[in-house]
C-alpha positions as CSV (number, residue, x, y, z in Angstrom):
1,M,-49.8,-6.4,67.3
2,K,-50.4,-6.7,63.9
3,Q,-48.7,-10.3,63.8
4,R,-51.1,-11.4,66.5
5,K,-53.9,-9.7,65.5
6,N,-53.3,-12.0,61.9
7,Y,-52.9,-15.1,63.8
8,Y,-56.3,-14.8,65.8
9,V,-57.9,-14.0,62.6
10,L,-56.3,-17.1,60.9
11,L,-57.6,-19.2,63.7
12,F,-61.0,-17.8,62.8
13,V,-60.3,-18.9,59.3
14,I,-58.7,-22.6,60.5
15,F,-61.8,-23.2,63.1
16,G,-64.4,-21.4,60.9
17,G,-63.3,-23.7,58.0
18,F,-63.1,-26.8,59.5
19,F,-67.0,-26.2,61.1
20,I,-68.0,-25.6,57.4
21,F,-66.5,-29.1,56.4
22,G,-68.4,-30.7,59.3
23,V,-71.3,-29.4,58.6
24,S,-71.0,-30.1,54.7
25,E,-69.9,-33.6,54.9
26,N,-72.0,-35.2,57.6
27,I,-76.0,-33.3,56.8
28,K,-75.7,-36.5,54.3
29,G,-76.5,-38.9,57.4
30,P,-80.5,-37.7,57.9
31,A,-80.9,-37.3,54.0
32,L,-79.4,-40.6,52.7
33,P,-82.8,-42.9,53.5
34,D,-85.1,-40.2,51.7
35,M,-82.7,-39.6,49.1
36,Q,-82.6,-43.2,48.3
37,Q,-86.6,-42.9,48.7
38,D,-87.4,-39.8,46.8
39,L,-84.3,-41.4,43.3
40,S,-84.6,-45.1,44.0
41,I,-81.3,-45.9,44.7
42,T,-79.8,-49.3,46.1
43,E,-77.4,-49.5,48.9
44,G,-74.6,-50.7,46.1
45,K,-75.4,-47.3,44.5
46,L,-75.3,-45.2,47.4
47,G,-71.8,-46.9,48.1
48,L,-70.9,-45.7,44.7
49,L,-72.3,-42.2,45.2
50,L,-70.0,-42.2,48.1
51,A,-66.6,-43.9,46.1
52,I,-67.6,-40.7,43.5
53,N,-67.4,-38.4,46.3
54,A,-64.1,-39.3,47.4
55,F,-62.5,-39.8,44.0
56,S,-63.8,-35.9,43.6
57,F,-61.8,-35.6,47.1
58,L,-58.8,-37.4,45.5
59,L,-59.3,-35.3,42.3
60,A,-59.2,-31.8,44.4
61,C,-56.2,-33.0,46.3
62,T,-54.2,-34.0,43.3
63,Y,-54.3,-30.2,42.0
64,T,-54.9,-28.2,45.3
65,S,-51.5,-28.0,46.8
66,W,-50.1,-26.9,43.2
67,L,-52.5,-23.8,42.9
68,I,-52.0,-22.9,46.1
69,S,-48.0,-22.4,45.3
70,K,-49.7,-20.5,41.6
71,I,-52.0,-18.4,43.3
72,G,-51.5,-18.4,46.9
73,A,-53.4,-19.8,49.8
74,K,-55.7,-16.9,50.2
75,T,-57.2,-17.0,46.5
76,I,-57.7,-20.7,47.0
77,S,-59.6,-21.0,49.8
78,I,-61.9,-17.9,48.7
79,L,-62.3,-20.1,45.5
80,T,-63.2,-23.1,47.5
81,F,-65.9,-21.8,49.5
82,I,-67.5,-20.2,46.4
83,L,-67.7,-23.4,45.0
84,M,-68.9,-25.6,47.9
85,A,-72.2,-23.0,48.0
86,L,-72.9,-23.5,44.2
87,S,-72.6,-27.4,44.8
88,G,-75.7,-26.2,47.3
89,V,-77.4,-25.0,44.7
90,F,-77.2,-27.8,42.1
91,I,-77.9,-30.4,44.4
92,Y,-81.1,-28.5,45.3
93,L,-82.2,-28.6,41.3
94,S,-80.8,-32.6,41.2
95,T,-83.4,-34.7,39.7
96,N,-82.3,-38.4,39.3
97,F,-79.1,-40.2,40.5
98,V,-76.8,-39.0,37.5
99,S,-77.5,-35.3,38.5
100,L,-77.2,-35.7,42.0
101,V,-73.9,-37.3,41.7
102,G,-72.6,-34.3,39.2
103,A,-73.7,-32.1,42.1
104,Y,-72.1,-34.1,45.1
105,F,-68.5,-34.1,42.7
106,L,-69.0,-30.4,42.5
107,L,-69.3,-30.7,46.9
108,Y,-66.1,-33.3,47.4
109,L,-64.1,-31.0,44.9
110,G,-64.9,-27.9,47.4
111,N,-64.4,-30.2,50.2
112,G,-60.9,-31.8,49.2
113,M,-59.5,-28.4,48.1
114,L,-61.1,-27.0,51.6
115,E,-59.1,-30.1,53.4
116,I,-56.0,-29.7,51.6
117,G,-56.1,-25.9,52.1
118,L,-56.6,-26.3,56.1
119,A,-53.8,-28.8,56.5
120,I,-51.3,-26.8,54.8
121,I,-52.5,-23.4,56.5
122,A,-52.6,-25.3,60.0
123,A,-49.1,-27.1,59.6
124,R,-47.7,-23.5,59.0
125,L,-49.1,-21.7,61.4
126,F,-48.6,-24.4,64.5
127,T,-45.3,-24.9,65.0
128,K,-45.8,-25.7,68.7
129,N,-48.2,-27.4,70.6
130,T,-49.0,-29.6,67.0
131,G,-51.0,-31.8,68.7
132,T,-52.9,-29.6,71.0
133,M,-54.1,-27.1,68.0
134,L,-54.5,-29.9,65.4
135,N,-57.1,-31.0,67.2
136,L,-58.5,-28.2,68.9
137,S,-58.9,-27.3,65.0
138,H,-60.1,-30.3,64.3
139,F,-62.7,-30.1,67.5
140,F,-64.7,-27.6,64.9
141,Y,-65.0,-29.9,63.0
142,G,-66.7,-32.1,65.5
143,L,-68.8,-29.3,66.1
144,G,-70.2,-28.8,63.0
145,S,-70.6,-32.8,62.4
146,T,-72.2,-32.6,65.9
147,I,-74.8,-30.1,64.6
148,A,-75.4,-30.9,61.4
149,P,-77.1,-34.5,61.6
150,I,-79.4,-32.4,64.1
151,V,-80.2,-29.2,62.2
152,A,-80.9,-31.3,59.0
153,A,-83.2,-33.6,60.4
154,Q,-85.3,-30.5,61.6
155,M,-84.9,-28.6,58.8
156,M,-85.5,-31.6,56.4
157,G,-89.3,-31.3,58.0
158,W,-89.8,-27.3,57.4
159,E,-93.0,-25.9,55.4
160,M,-92.4,-22.9,53.2
161,S,-95.5,-22.0,51.1
162,S,-97.1,-25.4,51.7
163,T,-94.3,-27.2,50.4
164,V,-91.8,-29.7,52.7
165,L,-88.1,-28.6,52.4
166,G,-87.0,-31.7,52.2
167,W,-83.7,-32.7,51.2
168,R,-82.6,-30.6,48.3
169,G,-83.4,-27.7,50.3
170,M,-81.7,-28.2,53.3
171,Y,-78.9,-28.7,51.3
172,M,-79.0,-25.6,49.6
173,I,-79.4,-23.8,52.9
174,M,-76.7,-25.1,54.8
175,L,-74.1,-25.0,52.0
176,S,-74.7,-21.3,51.8
177,L,-73.2,-21.0,55.0
178,S,-69.6,-21.7,53.4
179,L,-69.6,-18.1,52.3
180,L,-69.3,-16.7,55.6
181,P,-65.6,-17.7,56.4
182,I,-64.9,-15.7,53.1
183,I,-65.1,-12.4,55.5
184,P,-62.1,-13.1,57.7
185,V,-59.9,-14.6,54.7
186,M,-60.1,-11.5,53.4
187,L,-59.2,-10.0,56.1
188,S,-55.6,-12.1,57.2
189,R,-52.5,-12.6,55.7
190,F,-51.3,-16.3,54.8
191,P,-48.5,-17.5,56.3
192,Q,-46.2,-19.2,54.2
193,E,-43.7,-22.0,54.0
194,E,-40.8,-22.4,55.6
195,S,-38.1,-24.7,54.0
196,D,-34.5,-25.7,54.2
197,E,-33.7,-26.5,49.9
198,E,-31.3,-29.2,51.5
199,D,-33.4,-30.9,52.9
200,K,-36.6,-30.4,51.5
201,T,-38.6,-33.7,51.6
202,S,-40.3,-34.8,48.3
203,L,-42.1,-37.2,46.3
204,H,-39.2,-39.2,45.7
205,K,-38.2,-39.1,49.4
206,L,-41.7,-40.1,50.4
207,T,-42.9,-43.2,47.8
208,H,-39.0,-45.2,49.4
209,D,-39.8,-44.0,52.9
210,P,-42.0,-46.9,54.5
211,I,-43.1,-45.0,57.4
212,A,-44.9,-42.0,54.9
213,W,-47.1,-45.2,53.3
214,L,-47.7,-46.9,56.7
215,I,-49.1,-43.2,57.5
216,V,-51.0,-43.3,54.3
217,L,-52.4,-46.3,55.4
218,A,-53.6,-45.9,58.7
219,L,-55.1,-42.3,57.8
220,T,-56.7,-43.9,54.9
221,M,-58.2,-46.8,57.0
222,G,-58.7,-44.1,60.2
223,V,-60.6,-41.8,57.6
224,T,-63.1,-45.0,56.5
225,A,-64.0,-45.7,59.9
226,E,-64.6,-41.5,60.5
227,L,-66.4,-41.5,57.5
228,G,-68.2,-45.0,57.1
229,M,-69.4,-44.3,60.3
230,A,-70.9,-41.0,59.9
231,A,-72.5,-42.1,56.4
232,W,-74.2,-44.7,57.3
233,L,-74.7,-44.9,61.3
234,V,-78.3,-43.2,60.9
235,H,-78.8,-45.8,57.8
236,Y,-77.9,-48.5,60.1
237,L,-80.4,-47.8,63.1
238,V,-83.3,-47.0,60.8
239,K,-82.8,-50.6,58.8
240,V,-81.4,-52.9,61.0
241,D,-82.4,-50.8,64.4
242,E,-85.8,-50.2,62.7
243,W,-85.4,-46.8,64.8
244,G,-87.2,-43.2,63.4
245,L,-85.1,-40.9,61.7
246,T,-84.8,-38.3,64.6
247,D,-84.0,-41.3,67.3
248,A,-81.2,-41.9,64.7
249,S,-80.4,-39.0,63.8
250,N,-79.8,-37.9,67.3
251,M,-77.9,-40.8,67.9
252,L,-75.0,-39.3,64.9
253,A,-75.3,-36.4,67.1
254,I,-74.2,-38.1,70.2
255,F,-71.5,-39.7,68.2
256,F,-70.1,-36.5,66.9
257,F,-70.6,-35.0,70.6
258,C,-67.7,-37.4,71.6
259,F,-65.9,-37.3,68.5
260,M,-65.5,-33.1,69.3
261,L,-64.8,-33.8,72.6
262,A,-62.1,-36.1,72.1
263,R,-60.7,-33.5,70.0
264,L,-61.3,-30.9,72.7
265,C,-59.9,-32.6,75.8
266,L,-57.5,-35.2,74.4
267,G,-55.0,-32.9,72.4
268,P,-52.8,-32.2,75.0
269,V,-52.4,-36.1,76.2
270,T,-51.5,-36.7,72.4
271,D,-48.0,-34.3,72.9
272,K,-47.7,-35.4,76.3
273,F,-47.5,-39.5,75.3
274,G,-46.4,-39.6,71.7
275,Y,-48.8,-39.4,68.9
276,T,-48.2,-42.9,67.4
277,I,-48.8,-44.7,71.3
278,S,-52.2,-42.3,71.4
279,I,-53.4,-43.6,67.7
280,I,-53.1,-46.9,68.5
281,L,-55.1,-46.5,72.0
282,F,-57.6,-44.3,70.3
283,S,-58.0,-46.7,66.8
284,G,-58.4,-49.8,69.3
285,F,-60.9,-48.3,71.5
286,A,-62.8,-47.3,68.3
287,G,-62.7,-50.9,66.8
288,I,-64.2,-52.3,70.1
289,T,-66.8,-50.5,70.9
290,S,-68.0,-50.0,67.6
291,T,-68.1,-54.1,67.1
292,L,-69.7,-54.7,70.3
293,A,-72.4,-52.5,69.3
294,I,-73.5,-54.6,66.2
295,F,-73.3,-58.0,68.0
296,L,-75.1,-56.9,70.9
297,D,-78.8,-55.8,71.1
298,D,-79.8,-52.6,70.2
299,A,-80.2,-51.5,74.1
300,F,-76.6,-51.0,73.9
301,A,-76.6,-48.7,70.9
302,I,-74.9,-46.0,72.7
303,L,-71.7,-48.4,71.8
304,F,-71.6,-46.5,68.5
305,A,-72.0,-42.9,69.5
306,I,-68.9,-43.7,72.0
307,A,-66.7,-45.2,69.2
308,G,-66.2,-41.1,68.5
309,L,-63.9,-40.9,71.6
310,G,-61.7,-43.2,69.9
311,I,-62.0,-42.0,66.6
312,G,-62.1,-38.5,67.1
313,P,-58.3,-37.8,67.5
314,I,-57.0,-40.3,64.8
315,Y,-57.0,-37.9,62.0
316,P,-55.7,-34.8,63.4
317,T,-53.4,-36.7,65.8
318,I,-51.7,-38.8,62.8
319,M,-51.3,-35.3,61.1
320,A,-49.7,-34.2,63.8
321,L,-47.3,-36.8,63.5
322,L,-46.7,-36.4,59.9
323,A,-46.3,-32.5,60.4
324,K,-43.1,-33.4,62.9
325,R,-41.7,-36.0,61.0
326,Y,-41.9,-33.9,57.8
327,T,-41.1,-30.6,58.4
328,N,-39.3,-29.4,55.4
329,G,-41.5,-29.9,52.7
330,V,-45.1,-30.4,54.7
331,D,-47.0,-29.3,51.8
332,T,-45.6,-32.2,50.1
333,A,-46.2,-34.4,52.4
334,I,-49.7,-33.3,53.1
335,T,-50.6,-33.6,49.4
336,F,-48.7,-37.0,48.5
337,T,-50.7,-38.5,52.0
338,V,-54.2,-37.4,51.4
339,T,-54.2,-38.3,47.8
340,L,-53.7,-41.4,48.4
341,I,-55.9,-41.2,51.0
342,G,-58.2,-40.5,48.5
343,I,-57.8,-43.6,46.1
344,G,-57.8,-45.7,49.5
345,T,-61.4,-44.2,50.4
346,V,-62.6,-44.9,46.7
347,I,-61.7,-48.5,47.0
348,T,-63.3,-48.6,50.7
349,N,-66.5,-46.6,49.9
350,L,-67.5,-49.0,47.2
351,L,-66.7,-52.1,49.7
352,I,-68.6,-51.0,52.2
353,G,-71.7,-50.2,49.6
354,Y,-71.2,-53.9,47.9
355,I,-70.6,-56.1,51.0
356,I,-73.8,-55.1,52.1
357,D,-75.5,-56.2,48.6
358,W,-73.4,-58.8,48.2
359,V,-74.4,-60.5,52.1
360,T,-78.4,-59.1,51.2
361,Y,-78.2,-61.3,48.1
362,L,-76.0,-64.2,49.3
363,S,-78.4,-64.5,52.2
364,F,-80.6,-67.5,53.4
365,Y,-83.1,-65.6,55.2
366,P,-86.4,-66.1,53.9
367,T,-87.6,-62.0,53.8
368,Y,-85.7,-59.6,51.8
369,Q,-85.7,-57.3,55.0
370,Q,-84.4,-59.5,57.1
371,S,-81.0,-60.4,54.3
372,N,-80.8,-56.6,54.2
373,Q,-80.5,-56.0,57.8
374,L,-77.8,-58.4,57.7
375,G,-76.1,-57.2,54.8
376,I,-76.0,-54.2,56.6
377,Q,-74.5,-54.6,59.6
378,A,-71.5,-56.7,57.6
379,G,-71.0,-53.7,55.6
380,Y,-70.8,-52.0,59.6
381,F,-68.3,-54.2,60.5
382,F,-66.4,-53.5,57.7
383,I,-66.2,-50.2,58.7
384,A,-65.4,-51.1,62.7
385,S,-62.9,-53.5,60.6
386,T,-60.8,-50.8,59.7
387,A,-60.0,-49.4,63.0
388,F,-58.1,-52.0,63.7
389,L,-56.4,-51.8,60.7
390,C,-55.8,-48.6,62.3
391,M,-54.1,-49.7,64.9
392,I,-52.1,-52.2,62.9
393,A,-50.6,-49.8,61.0
394,C,-49.4,-47.9,63.8
395,I,-48.0,-50.1,65.5
396,L,-45.8,-50.6,62.8
397,I,-45.1,-47.3,62.7
398,Y,-43.7,-46.9,66.3
399,Q,-41.8,-50.3,65.8
400,K,-39.8,-48.6,63.2
401,L,-39.7,-45.5,64.9
402,K,-38.4,-46.5,67.9
403,K,-35.4,-48.6,65.8
404,H,-34.1,-45.9,64.9
405,Q,-34.9,-43.5,68.2
406,Q,-37.5,-41.2,66.3
407,L,-40.4,-41.9,68.4
408,L,-42.9,-39.3,68.3
């Protein structure tokens, strides 16, 4: 009975943690245009900010697993949620690009620690129906991501003592929610890793395993597609299609609704038909729909949101593949993979911002607005292309696993 009760409390920790993760990651969509205007930030600097975020996330990934082994996942979880709440205070106090970068750096340290911590706890806890349970866990990330842009956009317009709350106040209030999961964390007993030392996955084994590298490539491209669409969709609709901020934020919310729905409903499908085949289909669908949305009239902008149906299940399904392939030493495999994803997303975030700047300044359009619109379209096309690259990497994984009769 105690074991079952602890299991349900841990479910609350995992689901609540992913919900907070979704909120913290995706309140930036509505905030970016105002942030850019208030602090005079170019698209290139926005790309730099997102790249620094990815580097901070990467840094957290390199030490979180080690810290968990030293002081425990429970302590790390508490510290993580406190750090995320504090970052909201520092974002509120930021007055220029440098101070904003510092505050965001702290936030993404927290996000990186949360990502690794939740992934390790979930991999230890969900030993059966792994694809279903990981997709369900990430459904709560999608739920937080769906609610976040709508609430953030509304909250930014609130007036308090005749002063508009704005993006700074919105960040401080939303990130203070990070303190709530501390309660179930303190009430629960965290699972320990079960491992067979004879066959334990090591960093040496991973670096010599081509499938491990292909998983890194697939996840890097999938994460770039997911975070890129989340970060740049509102910006795209406001600048290219000249939508209002509220309408653009609502479209981002629809994207995350599709994203969330896919994670809620498609988990059992991945367990039944296989993780690799499922990812190939999901990423291909995401690439096609998001590419069509760029080249068709803005009446088809709903395709940006529909792409969420393909994007949503990619990350948890690849993590399920990872957990099943590297059962012994899953902590090491997760740290290796997520750390390298961090390096990859630093590069891809820089590329998105600077592709926009390069195309804008090389364009032959007579006005800056037209050139900038073309640049943003080029940047978003790169984001859509990463979904196709994810698909190609998974095709190669499928071929290698099939050759060795190890299909998952």
